N, C-alpha and C positions, 0 to 999 in steps of 0.2 A: 658565117663564121661563128655566130654566137651558139649555134647548136653543137659545137665540138666541146664545149665546157659543162661539165655536170655541176650546174648550180642549182640551189634550191629556187622555189617558186618567187620568193622575195628577192633574192639575189638577181635572178633572171629578169624580174619586172623592174628592179633598180637599174640594171644595165640596158635594157630596152628603152627605159625612160631617158636615161642619160643620151642615148643615140637619137631617139625619135623626138624629143622635144626640139632640139636645135634644127633638125631636118624640117620639123613641122613649121617652126618659126620662119624658116628661110622660105618655104614654099608660101606661107600666108604672107610674107612681106613682098614676095614679087607676084602678088596675086593681080591678075589683069582682067577680072570680070567673068572668066570662064569657070563656072562652079563645077562642072563636071571634070575638068582636068585636075582641080584642087582635090575633089573628092576621091578621084581615082588614085592620085598620088598618096594621100593620107589612107586610104583603104588598103592600098598594096603595103604601105608601110606597117599597119597594123596587122596584116596578114602574115608578113614575114616575121614579126615579132611573135605572134601566136605560134607559128610553126617553131621558131626557135626555142620558146618555152616548152612546147611539147617534147621536142628533142632533148632538152636539157634535163626535164624531170624522168624521161625515160632512161637516160643514161645514169642518172642518180639512182633510179629504182634498181637498174641492173647491178650497180656497183654494191647497193646495200644487200641485194640478194647473194652476190658473189661473197661478201664479207660474212653473211650469216652461214653459207655454206661452208666456209673455211675455218668457222670457229664453233659450230655445233654439230655434235654427233647425230647423224640422221635417225639411228635406232632409238637411242634413249633421250635426245632432245635436251642433253646436257652440253655444257661448254667442254671443249677438249682439253688436254693437259697444257698445251702451250698458252692457251687464254688464261687458264687457271694460275699457272706459274707468273704470268705477267701481272695479273691482278694481285696475287699474294705479294710479289715484290712492290707493287705500287702502294699496297696498303702498309707494308713494312716501312717504307720511306715516309709515308704520312705519320705513321706512329712515332717514328723516330724524330720527326720534325716538331711535331707537337709534345714530345716527351710523355708518351702514354704507353701503355702495355696491352697486350693482346689479352683479353680474357678468356 
């Protein structure tokens, strides 16, 4: 399920840690001397966390590419009119907020 959300690497590691640490502590607390079973469980948990991180970063990369395609003209490599108007409006709001004028 963690692979469904496009998180950054640090966010994915944090979420994987939040899930993995209690599971690992539970497995260690019920350790009965079988090192192979403990290693197998912890290895499988880390494998799933790695796959999840790989999927999350792939989705984030795809979303970033889609955003770039929707905001940049492919021929001129300049931002399109919609983005320019949005940035101009944001700059105007910032200037009004700090009572400054455009140069």
